[in-house]
BAVEXTI-271818 format. One line per field, with one value per residue: x, y, z of N, C-alpha, C in turn. Coordinates in steps of 0.05 Angstrom, whole numbers, plus 5000, padded with zeros to 4 digits. Layout:
% BAVEXTI-271818
nu = (X, ...)
nv = (Y, ...)
nw = (Z, ...)
cau = (X, ...)
cav = (Y, ...)
caw = (Z, ...)
cu = (X, ...)
cv = (Y, ...)
cw = (Z, ...)
***
This chain:
% BAVEXTI-271818
nu = (0419, 0396, 0364, 0360, 0414, 0426, 0382, 0414, 0454, 0446, 0426, 0468, 0496, 0463, 0465, 0525, 0520, 0496, 0526, 0572, 0558, 0533, 0584, 0643, 0690, 0699, 0740, 0764, 0768, 0738, 0691, 0711, 0722, 0678, 0647, 0680, 0679, 0635, 0625, 0665, 0684, 0727, 0738, 0695, 0654, 0601, 0529, 0536, 0549, 0495, 0465, 0484, 0476, 0422, 0385, 0383, 0361, 0349, 0354, 0306, 0267, 0269, 0252, 0203, 0164, 0202, 0193, 0167, 0212, 0250, 0237, 0245, 0288, 0318, 0294, 0314, 0372, 0366, 0351, 0402, 0437, 0427, 0438, 0491, 0505, 0502, 0534, 0580, 0587, 0590, 0636, 0670, 0666, 0702, 0750, 0818, 0872, 0915, 0887, 0851, 0859, 0845, 0789, 0767, 0769, 0739, 0693, 0688, 0678, 0628, 0600, 0601, 0568, 0520, 0493, 0493, 0454, 0414, 0397, 0377, 0344, 0318, 0305, 0318, 0305, 0336, 0302, 0314, 0374, 0393, 0425, 0391, 0336, 0326, 0271, 0240, 0194, 0213, 0188, 0177, 0231, 0243, 0209, 0232, 0279, 0249, 0224, 0264, 0278, 0239, 0232, 0268, 0241, 0253, 0250, 0268, 0267, 0272, 0261, 0312, 0342, 0366, 0409, 0412, 0467)
nv = (4866, 4804, 4775, 4803, 4807, 4763, 4752, 4789, 4768, 4725, 4745, 4772, 4724, 4708, 4752, 4754, 4706, 4711, 4756, 4728, 4686, 4707, 4741, 4713, 4739, 4758, 4758, 4712, 4711, 4745, 4716, 4666, 4688, 4699, 4656, 4619, 4636, 4635, 4583, 4556, 4531, 4556, 4600, 4624, 4662, 4649, 4628, 4609, 4637, 4656, 4613, 4599, 4646, 4642, 4603, 4570, 4530, 4563, 4611, 4614, 4596, 4647, 4682, 4678, 4708, 4719, 4673, 4668, 4712, 4668, 4626, 4648, 4667, 4610, 4602, 4623, 4605, 4566, 4566, 4586, 4540, 4525, 4562, 4569, 4530, 4528, 4570, 4549, 4505, 4533, 4559, 4520, 4506, 4556, 4553, 4554, 4514, 4518, 4543, 4494, 4458, 4493, 4498, 4445, 4434, 4474, 4451, 4403, 4424, 4450, 4408, 4388, 4419, 4431, 4384, 4382, 4434, 4419, 4380, 4399, 4442, 4441, 4423, 4457, 4481, 4509, 4524, 4483, 4500, 4485, 4491, 4466, 4465, 4512, 4539, 4541, 4582, 4651, 4680, 4635, 4639, 4696, 4688, 4657, 4689, 4731, 4703, 4694, 4743, 4767, 4737, 4764, 4802, 4850, 4908, 4883, 4918, 4917, 4859, 4804, 4761, 4689, 4678, 4624, 4572)
nw = (2489, 2488, 2452, 2411, 2398, 2371, 2330, 2292, 2285, 2264, 2215, 2195, 2182, 2145, 2111, 2094, 2067, 2013, 1999, 1981, 1953, 1904, 1889, 1869, 1877, 1920, 1980, 2034, 2076, 2113, 2114, 2135, 2186, 2211, 2207, 2235, 2292, 2315, 2312, 2337, 2390, 2424, 2409, 2426, 2408, 2401, 2434, 2471, 2520, 2535, 2536, 2585, 2616, 2611, 2614, 2645, 2705, 2755, 2726, 2702, 2739, 2773, 2733, 2705, 2677, 2626, 2599, 2548, 2521, 2525, 2498, 2451, 2447, 2441, 2391, 2358, 2367, 2342, 2291, 2271, 2264, 2208, 2181, 2189, 2167, 2109, 2106, 2125, 2084, 2032, 2038, 2042, 1993, 1966, 1997, 2000, 1979, 2029, 2068, 2082, 2126, 2166, 2152, 2148, 2216, 2224, 2203, 2233, 2291, 2276, 2268, 2321, 2353, 2320, 2330, 2383, 2388, 2356, 2384, 2437, 2414, 2377, 2302, 2252, 2191, 2125, 2064, 2003, 1967, 1917, 1851, 1809, 1836, 1834, 1816, 1866, 1894, 1905, 1950, 1977, 1994, 2019, 2064, 2097, 2118, 2135, 2179, 2213, 2226, 2244, 2295, 2326, 2339, 2304, 2260, 2195, 2152, 2070, 2048, 2042, 1993, 1992, 1949, 1896, 1900)
cau = (0387, 0407, 0342, 0373, 0443, 0422, 0375, 0426, 0490, 0438, 0419, 0501, 0510, 0452, 0466, 0546, 0522, 0486, 0544, 0590, 0541, 0543, 0606, 0671, 0719, 0698, 0759, 0749, 0773, 0715, 0674, 0725, 0722, 0651, 0637, 0697, 0680, 0615, 0626, 0688, 0687, 0751, 0732, 0664, 0630, 0568, 0516, 0541, 0538, 0468, 0455, 0501, 0466, 0389, 0378, 0392, 0339, 0352, 0343, 0281, 0253, 0270, 0240, 0176, 0150, 0216, 0184, 0169, 0238, 0271, 0237, 0246, 0321, 0320, 0281, 0342, 0393, 0355, 0359, 0433, 0444, 0425, 0453, 0520, 0516, 0494, 0556, 0606, 0591, 0604, 0667, 0682, 0680, 0724, 0774, 0842, 0877, 0927, 0861, 0836, 0855, 0824, 0766, 0765, 0768, 0712, 0662, 0679, 0661, 0610, 0582, 0590, 0547, 0503, 0489, 0479, 0433, 0385, 0382, 0370, 0324, 0300, 0322, 0311, 0316, 0331, 0295, 0338, 0380, 0404, 0410, 0368, 0313, 0317, 0243, 0232, 0181, 0223, 0171, 0188, 0264, 0238, 0202, 0261, 0302, 0236, 0214, 0289, 0281, 0210, 0236, 0289, 0233, 0267, 0239, 0286, 0273, 0265, 0274, 0339, 0338, 0379, 0409, 0424, 0494)
cav = (4850, 4778, 4770, 4827, 4802, 4731, 4758, 4810, 4754, 4708, 4768, 4782, 4705, 4710, 4772, 4748, 4675, 4731, 4767, 4705, 4668, 4728, 4748, 4703, 4756, 4763, 4750, 4693, 4713, 4754, 4690, 4649, 4695, 4700, 4630, 4610, 4660, 4624, 4551, 4552, 4528, 4562, 4629, 4631, 4687, 4636, 4632, 4589, 4653, 4660, 4585, 4601, 4669, 4640, 4574, 4556, 4527, 4583, 4638, 4608, 4597, 4665, 4701, 4664, 4720, 4721, 4645, 4676, 4715, 4650, 4612, 4658, 4660, 4593, 4593, 4638, 4592, 4542, 4579, 4592, 4521, 4521, 4584, 4559, 4492, 4543, 4595, 4536, 4496, 4555, 4565, 4495, 4503, 4577, 4555, 4549, 4492, 4520, 4533, 4479, 4441, 4510, 4497, 4421, 4442, 4485, 4437, 4393, 4441, 4460, 4381, 4379, 4452, 4422, 4364, 4398, 4447, 4411, 4360, 4421, 4471, 4425, 4413, 4478, 4480, 4527, 4517, 4474, 4527, 4472, 4506, 4452, 4467, 4543, 4550, 4557, 4619, 4677, 4691, 4627, 4648, 4714, 4683, 4649, 4717, 4744, 4683, 4696, 4776, 4771, 4725, 4781, 4829, 4873, 4917, 4888, 4929, 4898, 4828, 4798, 4734, 4678, 4665, 4598, 4569)
caw = (2491, 2475, 2430, 2387, 2390, 2359, 2304, 2283, 2279, 2236, 2192, 2188, 2158, 2119, 2092, 2076, 2042, 1995, 1981, 1968, 1936, 1891, 1883, 1876, 1876, 1954, 1995, 2048, 2106, 2134, 2117, 2148, 2216, 2221, 2221, 2265, 2310, 2322, 2316, 2343, 2427, 2436, 2410, 2449, 2398, 2402, 2436, 2503, 2540, 2539, 2551, 2618, 2633, 2617, 2601, 2677, 2721, 2773, 2715, 2688, 2760, 2783, 2717, 2698, 2652, 2603, 2583, 2518, 2508, 2518, 2472, 2417, 2437, 2433, 2365, 2341, 2360, 2318, 2260, 2262, 2257, 2182, 2171, 2193, 2148, 2089, 2102, 2119, 2058, 2019, 2047, 2029, 1959, 1960, 2014, 1991, 1996, 2049, 2098, 2079, 2144, 2179, 2142, 2165, 2231, 2231, 2199, 2259, 2312, 2275, 2269, 2341, 2347, 2307, 2339, 2414, 2386, 2344, 2414, 2448, 2412, 2347, 2281, 2232, 2160, 2096, 2029, 1979, 1941, 1890, 1832, 1797, 1839, 1822, 1814, 1889, 1894, 1917, 1975, 2006, 2002, 2042, 2089, 2117, 2131, 2148, 2201, 2235, 2232, 2267, 2320, 2335, 2341, 2297, 2234, 2181, 2120, 2048, 2053, 2025, 1976, 1990, 1916, 1889, 1897)
cu = (0396, 0384, 0349, 0386, 0441, 0413, 0397, 0456, 0467, 0431, 0449, 0511, 0486, 0454, 0502, 0539, 0507, 0504, 0565, 0573, 0532, 0563, 0632, 0694, 0727, 0723, 0749, 0748, 0748, 0691, 0680, 0715, 0696, 0649, 0654, 0686, 0653, 0621, 0649, 0695, 0702, 0754, 0717, 0653, 0607, 0554, 0518, 0535, 0507, 0456, 0469, 0489, 0428, 0379, 0382, 0366, 0329, 0341, 0314, 0253, 0245, 0252, 0223, 0172, 0183, 0210, 0187, 0193, 0255, 0259, 0242, 0279, 0331, 0315, 0303, 0367, 0382, 0360, 0385, 0440, 0445, 0438, 0485, 0523, 0518, 0526, 0590, 0603, 0591, 0632, 0685, 0683, 0694, 0744, 0797, 0860, 0905, 0908, 0842, 0826, 0849, 0793, 0749, 0758, 0748, 0686, 0668, 0674, 0641, 0584, 0583, 0563, 0522, 0481, 0468, 0451, 0409, 0377, 0361, 0347, 0306, 0318, 0300, 0318, 0314, 0316, 0319, 0340, 0392, 0402, 0388, 0345, 0311, 0288, 0233, 0230, 0196, 0216, 0178, 0218, 0262, 0231, 0221, 0273, 0275, 0215, 0242, 0283, 0255, 0206, 0254, 0272, 0238, 0251, 0272, 0290, 0252, 0280, 0294, 0336, 0366, 0391, 0418, 0455, 0507)
cv = (4819, 4764, 4783, 4819, 4776, 4739, 4776, 4787, 4734, 4727, 4773, 4753, 4709, 4728, 4763, 4724, 4693, 4737, 4749, 4681, 4686, 4738, 4729, 4717, 4763, 4756, 4726, 4698, 4721, 4732, 4672, 4662, 4698, 4676, 4617, 4619, 4649, 4595, 4545, 4552, 4546, 4593, 4638, 4655, 4671, 4646, 4620, 4609, 4655, 4636, 4588, 4618, 4660, 4619, 4555, 4549, 4549, 4601, 4632, 4604, 4627, 4692, 4687, 4681, 4733, 4695, 4642, 4683, 4689, 4633, 4625, 4667, 4634, 4576, 4601, 4628, 4570, 4541, 4578, 4574, 4525, 4537, 4573, 4548, 4508, 4558, 4565, 4516, 4513, 4560, 4550, 4494, 4531, 4573, 4552, 4520, 4495, 4531, 4514, 4462, 4456, 4495, 4467, 4413, 4457, 4470, 4413, 4407, 4447, 4433, 4380, 4400, 4437, 4402, 4368, 4412, 4441, 4384, 4375, 4435, 4455, 4429, 4443, 4471, 4496, 4521, 4507, 4501, 4512, 4489, 4483, 4453, 4503, 4559, 4549, 4584, 4633, 4687, 4664, 4629, 4669, 4710, 4667, 4671, 4729, 4727, 4688, 4730, 4779, 4762, 4740, 4796, 4858, 4884, 4910, 4896, 4912, 4874, 4820, 4768, 4714, 4664, 4639, 4590, 4565)
cw = (2476, 2445, 2401, 2368, 2361, 2335, 2289, 2274, 2260, 2213, 2175, 2169, 2140, 2094, 2071, 2056, 2028, 1981, 1977, 1948, 1903, 1877, 1888, 1875, 1909, 1963, 2017, 2071, 2125, 2135, 2139, 2177, 2225, 2231, 2242, 2279, 2327, 2334, 2336, 2388, 2439, 2433, 2429, 2443, 2394, 2422, 2469, 2522, 2553, 2546, 2583, 2632, 2636, 2614, 2630, 2691, 2746, 2752, 2718, 2716, 2772, 2762, 2699, 2674, 2634, 2592, 2554, 2504, 2508, 2505, 2446, 2419, 2428, 2404, 2348, 2340, 2339, 2300, 2252, 2255, 2221, 2172, 2165, 2171, 2126, 2085, 2106, 2093, 2037, 2012, 2039, 2006, 1949, 1972, 1997, 1997, 2024, 2076, 2098, 2107, 2175, 2176, 2159, 2196, 2241, 2228, 2219, 2280, 2305, 2275, 2292, 2350, 2337, 2317, 2368, 2408, 2367, 2366, 2424, 2447, 2381, 2331, 2262, 2201, 2139, 2070, 2022, 1967, 1922, 1870, 1819, 1813, 1845, 1819, 1836, 1887, 1916, 1946, 1988, 2015, 2029, 2064, 2109, 2134, 2147, 2182, 2220, 2241, 2256, 2294, 2334, 2342, 2336, 2269, 2216, 2150, 2107, 2053, 2027, 2016, 1980, 1957, 1914, 1887, 1869)
***
């Protein structure tokens, strides 16, 4: 199910962001692979396959009863952009000099993806997680995760918090 898969992917990005913000000793490779697998069109690990399958005029015409599901899927795609942005920012702070060219390519791919997604599906923004604004209520941070989970229509259990960078 595309909605479930997108929700799980967004949840995985959010979880990794939390882990890497809390533990500077984690190796960068898993974060690199996750982010690059989504943003690099050569890898095709992102949502392009859903766009080709579901967001065509033909599909929408033949499956009018899926309209709400398609809107949820588009919203999950839109929410993935600020999550990826946060992850790539975190990656940039942790990347070693030898991986800097890889990171820069990933940033470039992300810029193109962000431009396309925001044009097609709208802009979503995560709460500002800057340390200078750490007074932001935790309930607001939980609501981001809960919104993403509810869009996927899945039970997500105990809310995870985004930790300040």
